[in-house]
C-alpha positions as CSV (number, residue, x, y, z in Angstrom):
1,X,-18.7,-68.3,-26.3
2,X,-22.2,-68.5,-24.9
3,X,-25.0,-66.0,-24.0
4,X,-25.8,-65.2,-20.3
5,X,-29.1,-63.6,-19.5
6,X,-29.8,-61.3,-16.5
7,X,-33.5,-61.4,-15.7
8,X,-35.6,-59.6,-13.2
9,X,-37.4,-62.3,-11.2
10,X,-40.1,-60.1,-9.5
11,X,-42.1,-57.0,-10.5
12,X,-39.0,-55.1,-11.7
13,X,-36.6,-52.8,-9.9
14,X,-34.6,-55.7,-8.6
15,X,-31.2,-54.2,-9.2
16,X,-30.4,-55.7,-12.6
17,X,-28.2,-52.7,-13.6
18,X,-25.8,-53.2,-10.7
19,X,-25.4,-57.0,-11.5
20,X,-24.9,-56.3,-15.2
21,X,-22.3,-53.7,-14.4
22,X,-20.5,-56.2,-12.2
23,X,-20.6,-59.0,-14.7
24,X,-19.5,-56.7,-17.5
25,X,-15.9,-56.8,-16.3
26,X,-15.6,-60.2,-17.9
27,X,-17.9,-59.7,-20.9
28,X,-17.4,-58.6,-24.5
29,X,-20.9,-57.4,-25.4
30,X,-23.9,-56.3,-23.3
31,X,-27.2,-56.3,-25.2
32,X,-30.7,-55.0,-24.1
33,X,-33.4,-57.2,-25.6
34,X,-36.7,-55.6,-24.7
35,X,-38.5,-52.7,-23.1
36,X,-37.8,-49.0,-23.6
37,X,-37.1,-45.8,-21.7
38,X,-39.5,-47.0,-19.0
39,X,-36.5,-49.0,-17.6
40,X,-34.3,-47.4,-15.0
41,X,-31.0,-49.3,-14.3
42,X,-29.0,-47.6,-11.6
43,X,-25.2,-47.8,-11.5
44,X,-23.3,-46.3,-8.5
45,X,-19.5,-46.0,-8.2
46,X,-17.3,-43.6,-6.2
47,X,-19.3,-40.4,-5.9
48,X,-21.3,-41.0,-9.2
49,X,-24.8,-42.4,-9.5
50,X,-26.3,-42.8,-13.0
51,X,-29.6,-44.2,-14.2
52,X,-29.6,-45.8,-17.6
53,X,-32.9,-46.0,-19.5
54,X,-31.9,-47.4,-22.9
55,X,-28.1,-47.8,-23.2
56,X,-27.0,-51.2,-21.7
57,X,-25.5,-51.2,-18.2
58,X,-22.0,-52.3,-19.4
59,X,-21.3,-48.9,-21.0
60,X,-19.1,-47.8,-18.1
61,X,-16.6,-50.5,-18.7
62,X,-14.1,-49.6,-21.5
63,X,-13.8,-52.3,-24.1
64,X,-17.4,-53.5,-23.7
65,X,-19.6,-53.1,-26.7
66,X,-23.3,-52.3,-26.0
67,X,-26.2,-53.3,-28.2
68,X,-29.8,-52.0,-28.2
69,X,-31.6,-54.9,-29.8
70,X,-34.6,-55.1,-32.2
71,X,-36.9,-56.0,-29.3
72,X,-36.4,-52.6,-27.7
73,X,-38.8,-49.7,-28.5
74,X,-36.5,-46.7,-29.0
75,X,-37.2,-43.1,-27.9
76,X,-34.7,-41.2,-30.0
77,X,-34.7,-38.1,-27.8
78,X,-34.1,-40.2,-24.7
79,X,-31.2,-42.2,-26.3
80,X,-29.5,-39.1,-27.7
81,X,-29.7,-37.3,-24.3
82,X,-28.4,-40.4,-22.6
83,X,-25.5,-40.8,-25.0
84,X,-24.5,-37.2,-24.5
85,X,-24.6,-37.5,-20.7
86,X,-22.4,-40.6,-20.8
87,X,-19.9,-38.7,-23.0
88,X,-20.0,-35.9,-20.6
89,X,-18.9,-38.3,-17.8
90,X,-15.8,-39.1,-19.9
91,X,-16.8,-42.4,-21.5
92,X,-16.4,-43.2,-25.2
93,X,-19.6,-44.2,-26.9
94,X,-18.9,-43.7,-30.6
95,X,-17.3,-47.1,-31.3
96,X,-19.0,-49.0,-28.4
97,X,-22.8,-48.6,-29.1
98,X,-24.8,-50.3,-31.7
99,X,-28.6,-49.8,-32.3
100,X,-30.7,-52.3,-34.3
101,X,-32.0,-51.1,-37.6
102,X,-35.2,-53.1,-36.9
103,X,-35.9,-51.5,-33.5
104,X,-39.3,-49.7,-33.5
105,X,-39.5,-46.0,-32.6
106,X,-41.6,-44.4,-30.0
107,X,-43.4,-41.4,-31.5
108,X,-45.0,-38.4,-29.9
109,X,-48.4,-39.9,-30.6
110,X,-47.6,-43.0,-28.6
111,X,-47.1,-40.9,-25.5
112,X,-50.2,-38.8,-26.2
113,X,-52.4,-41.8,-26.6
114,X,-51.0,-43.6,-23.6
115,X,-51.6,-40.5,-21.4
116,X,-55.1,-40.0,-22.7
117,X,-56.0,-43.7,-22.2
118,X,-54.6,-43.8,-18.6
119,X,-56.5,-40.6,-17.7
120,X,-59.8,-42.1,-19.2
121,X,-59.3,-45.3,-17.2
122,X,-59.1,-43.4,-13.9
123,X,-59.4,-46.0,-11.1
124,X,-58.7,-48.8,-13.6
125,X,-55.5,-47.4,-14.9
126,X,-52.6,-49.8,-15.4
127,X,-50.1,-47.4,-13.8
128,X,-47.8,-47.0,-16.8
129,X,-44.7,-44.8,-16.9
130,X,-46.2,-42.6,-19.6
131,X,-43.3,-43.2,-21.9
132,X,-45.4,-44.5,-24.8
133,X,-44.1,-48.1,-24.5
134,X,-47.4,-49.9,-24.8
135,X,-48.7,-48.0,-27.8
136,X,-45.4,-48.4,-29.6
137,X,-45.6,-52.2,-29.1
138,X,-49.2,-52.1,-30.2
139,X,-48.3,-50.5,-33.5
140,X,-45.4,-52.9,-33.9
141,X,-47.7,-56.0,-33.8
142,X,-50.4,-54.2,-35.8
143,X,-47.7,-53.8,-38.5
144,X,-48.1,-50.0,-38.5
145,X,-45.0,-49.1,-36.5
146,X,-42.1,-46.9,-37.6
147,X,-38.7,-48.6,-37.4
148,X,-35.2,-47.1,-37.2
149,X,-34.6,-48.2,-40.8
150,X,-37.6,-46.1,-42.0
151,X,-35.7,-42.9,-41.1
152,X,-33.4,-43.6,-44.1
153,X,-36.0,-42.7,-46.7
154,X,-37.8,-39.4,-46.1
155,X,-40.6,-40.1,-48.6
156,X,-41.3,-43.5,-47.0
157,X,-41.1,-41.9,-43.6
158,X,-43.5,-39.1,-44.6
159,X,-46.0,-41.6,-46.0
160,X,-46.0,-43.8,-43.0
161,X,-46.1,-41.0,-40.5
162,X,-48.9,-39.1,-42.3
163,X,-51.0,-42.2,-42.2
164,X,-50.2,-43.1,-38.6
165,X,-50.7,-39.5,-37.3
166,X,-54.1,-39.2,-39.1
167,X,-55.3,-42.3,-37.4
168,X,-53.9,-41.2,-34.0
169,X,-55.3,-37.7,-34.3
170,X,-58.7,-39.2,-34.9
171,X,-58.4,-41.3,-31.7
172,X,-57.1,-38.5,-29.6
173,X,-59.8,-36.0,-30.7
174,X,-62.9,-38.2,-31.1
175,X,-62.4,-40.6,-28.2
176,X,-60.3,-38.6,-25.7
177,X,-60.9,-34.9,-26.7
178,X,-57.2,-34.3,-26.9
179,X,-55.3,-31.9,-29.2
180,X,-54.1,-33.2,-32.6
181,X,-50.5,-33.6,-33.5
182,X,-48.5,-31.7,-36.3
183,X,-47.3,-34.1,-39.0
184,X,-44.7,-31.8,-40.5
185,X,-43.2,-31.0,-37.1
186,X,-42.8,-34.6,-36.2
187,X,-41.2,-35.5,-39.5
188,X,-38.7,-32.7,-39.2
189,X,-37.8,-33.8,-35.7
190,X,-37.3,-37.4,-36.6
191,X,-35.2,-36.7,-39.7
192,X,-32.9,-34.8,-37.3
193,X,-32.8,-37.7,-35.0
194,X,-31.8,-39.9,-37.9
195,X,-28.7,-37.8,-38.5
196,X,-27.7,-38.1,-34.8
197,X,-28.2,-41.9,-34.3
198,X,-27.2,-43.0,-37.8
199,X,-23.5,-43.7,-36.8
200,X,-24.8,-46.3,-34.3
201,X,-27.3,-48.1,-36.5
202,X,-26.6,-51.6,-37.8
203,X,-28.0,-55.1,-38.2
204,X,-27.4,-56.1,-34.6
205,X,-28.6,-59.7,-35.0
206,X,-25.9,-60.3,-37.6
207,X,-23.4,-58.5,-35.4
208,X,-24.2,-60.6,-32.4
209,X,-24.2,-63.9,-34.2
210,X,-20.9,-63.1,-35.8
211,X,-19.5,-62.2,-32.4
212,X,-20.6,-65.5,-31.0
213,X,-19.0,-67.4,-33.8
214,X,-15.8,-65.5,-33.0
215,X,-15.9,-66.8,-29.4
216,X,-17.1,-63.6,-27.8
217,X,-19.3,-63.6,-24.7
218,X,-22.6,-61.8,-24.8
219,X,-24.5,-60.7,-21.7
220,X,-28.2,-60.1,-22.4
221,X,-29.9,-57.5,-20.2
222,X,-33.6,-57.6,-19.6
223,X,-35.7,-54.7,-18.4
224,X,-38.7,-54.8,-15.9
225,X,-39.4,-58.1,-14.3
226,X,-40.8,-61.6,-15.1
227,X,-44.0,-61.0,-13.2
228,X,-44.6,-58.1,-15.6
229,X,-44.2,-60.3,-18.7
230,X,-47.2,-59.7,-21.1
231,X,-47.9,-63.5,-21.2
232,X,-46.7,-64.8,-17.9
233,X,-47.2,-61.8,-15.6
234,X,-50.3,-60.5,-13.7
235,X,-52.1,-59.5,-16.9
236,X,-53.4,-56.8,-17.6
237,X,-51.1,-55.1,-15.0
238,X,-48.0,-56.0,-17.0
239,X,-45.5,-54.4,-19.4
240,X,-45.9,-54.8,-23.2
241,X,-43.0,-57.0,-23.9
242,X,-41.2,-60.2,-22.7
243,X,-38.7,-59.6,-19.9
244,X,-38.4,-63.4,-19.4
245,X,-35.7,-65.5,-20.9
246,X,-37.6,-66.2,-24.1
247,X,-37.6,-62.5,-24.9
248,X,-33.8,-62.6,-25.2
249,X,-33.7,-64.7,-28.4
250,X,-36.5,-62.8,-30.2
251,X,-35.3,-59.4,-28.9
252,X,-31.8,-59.9,-30.1
253,X,-32.0,-62.4,-32.9
254,X,-29.6,-65.0,-31.2
255,X,-30.4,-68.7,-31.3
256,X,-31.5,-70.4,-28.0
257,X,-28.8,-72.9,-28.3
258,X,-26.3,-70.2,-27.5
259,X,-27.8,-69.5,-24.0
260,X,-26.2,-71.4,-21.2
261,X,-26.6,-69.1,-18.1
262,X,-29.9,-67.6,-16.7
263,X,-29.3,-65.3,-13.8
264,X,-32.4,-64.3,-11.8
265,X,-32.2,-61.0,-9.9
266,X,-34.4,-60.8,-6.8
267,X,-34.6,-58.3,-3.9
268,X,-34.4,-59.7,-0.4
269,X,-38.0,-58.5,-0.1
270,X,-40.6,-57.5,-2.8
271,X,-41.7,-54.2,-4.4
272,X,-44.1,-53.2,-7.0
273,X,-44.8,-50.0,-8.9
274,X,-48.2,-49.2,-10.3
275,X,-51.4,-51.1,-9.9
276,X,-52.0,-54.8,-9.8
277,X,-52.1,-57.6,-7.2
278,X,-49.3,-57.9,-4.6
279,X,-50.0,-60.8,-2.1
280,X,-47.3,-59.9,0.4
281,X,-47.7,-56.1,0.3
282,X,-47.3,-54.4,3.7
283,X,-49.4,-51.3,4.4
284,X,-47.8,-50.8,7.9
285,X,-44.8,-49.5,9.6
286,X,-42.6,-52.3,8.3
287,X,-43.6,-51.5,4.7
288,X,-42.7,-47.9,5.3
289,X,-39.4,-48.9,6.8
290,X,-38.5,-51.0,3.8
291,X,-39.5,-48.1,1.5
292,X,-37.5,-45.5,3.5
293,X,-34.4,-47.6,4.1
294,X,-34.4,-49.1,0.6
295,X,-35.1,-45.7,-1.0
296,X,-37.9,-47.4,-2.9
297,X,-38.8,-44.7,-5.4
298,X,-38.9,-45.3,-9.1
299,X,-35.6,-44.6,-10.9
300,X,-37.6,-43.5,-14.0
301,X,-40.7,-42.0,-12.5
302,X,-39.9,-41.2,-8.9
303,X,-43.1,-42.9,-7.8
304,X,-43.0,-44.6,-4.4
305,X,-42.9,-48.3,-4.7
306,X,-45.2,-50.6,-2.8
307,X,-43.2,-52.9,-0.5
308,X,-43.7,-56.3,1.1
309,X,-42.1,-59.5,2.3
310,X,-40.3,-61.9,0.0
311,X,-42.7,-64.1,-2.0
312,X,-41.0,-67.4,-2.7
313,X,-44.1,-68.8,-4.3
314,X,-43.9,-66.2,-7.0
315,X,-40.1,-66.5,-7.2
316,X,-40.2,-70.3,-7.7
317,X,-42.7,-69.6,-10.6
318,X,-40.4,-67.2,-12.3
319,X,-37.4,-69.6,-11.7
320,X,-39.4,-72.2,-13.5
321,X,-40.3,-70.2,-16.6
322,X,-36.8,-68.7,-16.9
323,X,-34.8,-71.8,-16.0
324,X,-32.6,-69.9,-13.5
325,X,-29.2,-71.4,-13.2
326,X,-28.4,-69.0,-10.3
327,X,-29.9,-66.2,-8.3
328,X,-28.5,-62.8,-7.2
329,X,-30.1,-61.4,-4.1
330,X,-30.1,-57.6,-3.8
331,X,-30.7,-55.1,-1.0
332,X,-30.1,-57.6,1.8
333,X,-28.8,-54.7,3.9
334,X,-32.3,-53.1,3.9
335,X,-33.5,-56.0,6.2
336,X,-31.0,-55.1,8.9
337,X,-32.7,-53.9,12.1
338,X,-35.8,-55.9,11.8
339,X,-36.4,-58.3,14.7
340,X,-38.0,-60.9,12.6
341,X,-38.4,-61.6,8.9
342,X,-41.4,-63.2,7.2
343,X,-41.1,-65.2,4.0
344,X,-44.1,-66.3,2.0
345,X,-43.9,-70.0,1.3
346,X,-47.5,-70.8,0.3
347,X,-50.9,-69.2,-0.5
348,X,-54.3,-69.8,1.1
349,X,-57.0,-69.8,-1.6
350,X,-60.6,-71.0,-1.2
351,X,-59.7,-72.7,2.0
352,X,-56.8,-74.7,0.6
353,X,-53.1,-74.2,0.9
354,X,-51.1,-74.2,-2.3
355,X,-47.5,-73.5,-3.4
356,X,-48.7,-72.9,-7.0
357,X,-48.5,-69.4,-8.3
358,X,-51.5,-68.2,-10.3
359,X,-50.8,-65.2,-12.5
360,X,-54.5,-64.4,-13.3
361,X,-55.5,-61.3,-11.4
362,X,-58.9,-62.6,-10.2
363,X,-57.1,-65.3,-8.3
364,X,-53.9,-63.5,-7.3
365,X,-56.0,-60.6,-5.7
366,X,-57.7,-63.1,-3.4
367,X,-54.8,-65.3,-2.2
368,X,-53.6,-64.9,1.4
369,X,-49.9,-65.4,2.0
370,X,-48.7,-68.2,4.3
371,X,-45.6,-67.0,6.1
372,X,-42.6,-68.7,7.7
373,X,-40.9,-66.5,10.3
374,X,-37.1,-66.2,10.5
375,X,-35.0,-64.3,13.0
376,X,-33.6,-60.9,11.9
377,X,-30.4,-59.2,12.7
378,X,-29.2,-55.7,13.9
379,X,-25.8,-55.6,12.3
380,X,-24.9,-53.0,9.6
381,X,-23.7,-55.3,6.8
382,X,-23.0,-52.7,4.2
383,X,-19.2,-53.1,4.7
384,X,-19.2,-56.9,4.4
385,X,-17.4,-58.4,1.5
386,X,-17.4,-62.2,2.3
387,X,-20.3,-64.5,3.2
388,X,-18.7,-65.7,6.4
389,X,-18.7,-62.1,7.7
390,X,-22.5,-61.9,7.5
391,X,-24.5,-62.5,10.7
392,X,-25.6,-66.1,11.0
393,X,-29.2,-65.0,10.7
394,X,-28.5,-63.4,7.3
395,X,-26.7,-66.5,6.1
396,X,-29.6,-68.6,7.2
397,X,-32.0,-66.3,5.4
398,X,-30.1,-66.8,2.1
399,X,-29.8,-70.5,2.6
400,X,-33.6,-70.7,3.3
401,X,-34.3,-69.0,-0.1
402,X,-31.8,-71.2,-1.9
403,X,-33.2,-74.4,-0.4
404,X,-36.8,-73.5,-1.2
405,X,-36.0,-72.7,-4.8
406,X,-33.4,-75.3,-5.4
407,X,-31.2,-72.7,-7.0
408,X,-27.8,-71.5,-5.9
409,X,-27.4,-67.9,-4.7
410,X,-24.3,-66.7,-6.4
411,X,-24.2,-63.0,-5.5
412,X,-25.6,-60.8,-2.7
413,X,-25.7,-57.0,-2.9
414,X,-25.5,-55.2,0.4
415,X,-25.5,-51.6,-0.7
416,X,-25.9,-49.4,-3.8
417,X,-22.2,-49.0,-4.7
418,X,-20.4,-51.1,-7.3
419,X,-18.1,-52.7,-4.7
420,X,-20.9,-53.6,-2.2
421,X,-21.5,-57.1,-3.3
422,X,-20.6,-60.6,-2.1
423,X,-19.7,-63.2,-4.6
424,X,-18.1,-66.1,-2.6
425,X,-21.3,-67.9,-1.8
426,X,-21.1,-71.2,-3.7
427,X,-19.8,-73.3,-0.8
428,X,-22.7,-72.2,1.5
429,X,-25.6,-72.1,-0.9
430,X,-26.2,-75.7,-2.1
431,X,-29.1,-76.2,-4.5
């Protein structure tokens, strides 16, 4: 069986967790391929709402195995707390979670260095979550990182940690004037972590490839969004990994020939957390309405999200680099009550109109969006379960997006709950 990938197509927070949760009903394995505890994938059912930061979003479906791949940077304290909370909700985890032995660990010094660096940058801060993600990836590619497998040998762990902490203490003290870290305390803490996560640790690449050979279906779950990709996003206001489709193969160790479905997740409007260019941002009453109605506050940090109109120029760019085979639109219900809706279909730059997305900040900060205006609707659509029940204006909005991108819209979310989603769109959404 093949690999399907769920990919954020904007600046993150698109609602990937809900879509993964829905698709997991027919999936054998759900695997996270990048990012860390900076992700916040929200699942809501009945009277329960839960935010997953590391454990894949399929964990609430019995019979689904969840994998944290080698491309993820793992915060042991966060994953242990998350596992316990899932157990407390009554879900079995012991035989259903696997953690890559090659995943790199987030250490206390990663968080300390990130916090000190962001504070020193002041107005030029990236706007990170403060979870130590970037510094952990830096150590990974500098070949000085600590991996899960390193926890198995205390002598090796002590040697690596002593060297790493000496270096980080020098940076913290001499550059940022921060307090130094205690080597022995950290070693003791991480040896304890090893005992707690050891039952879950395995060679996940081997596990996944064997599962594919056995005909099992794998759903790969990305974190953050394509416009935050370290190579293809608005650098330097990006994350430190590859949320795009290419990150799936390197982050899980599965061959690209196994991937046959690329599902882009996009809000019916745009949001962004942290600093960086945002061409369609609304600093007006409409932007405030989108934030309030959409509850646009970070699931991980609680920070208010910047809100704006849907940017189809950016969305066509992310569709191109990810090869979207279909698109899921989320939070369509948030647009209810607006008299008119604007959709960005081009940019004005240096006196010229272009439909080309430019990820470099110096250009993206200067473009002016060119909008097409579509009629809005007043109806409450949160109870709708079929496309034909949507107001004509909402159907036309979806068709406009699909036609512009040349990609089928296969799912539409119209509320936070698991059941608030429309899936019978194929006949109305021609590519």
